[in-house]
N, C-alpha and C positions, 0 to 999 in steps of 0.2 A: 589095068587098074596102073601102071609101072609111078603117074601121076604124083599117088595117093602117098610118096616117097617123094617128093624134091624139094627141097629145106626151104621154100618158099609158102609147098604146099605147111606144111606141119604148122610154122608160122602164123596161117590162117585161120587154122584148124584150132591151133590156142587160144587163140583171139575168139574165135563165133564160144569155146567153146567155157572163157573167161564170161564173156555177155551171156551168155545162157541160167552159167554156176551165180552169173549176180538177177537173174532177171528169175530167177527161181527160188531163192535167199525172198526179197523183195518181195512175194507171188507169196511164199512161205507168214510171210513179217506179217500181210498186208488180213491172209487167211486166218491163222491162229491167234492175234493178237488185235480186234480189228482198238482195243481203244487208248494202243498207245498207237494209235492215226490218231485217232480222236485231244492225247493229247497234242502230240506235233502239232497241228492243224490250228488246235484254238477252241475247237469241237466242242 
């Protein structure tokens, strides 16, 4: 498990967490506020 503490691995994990966080935020916006999506797309 020592690879978890490697410098490059920490960077990769940070990037992955950022991507996951952005996906969660976008999905929550779409799920809880469908009107926002309708306004943005023009439907």
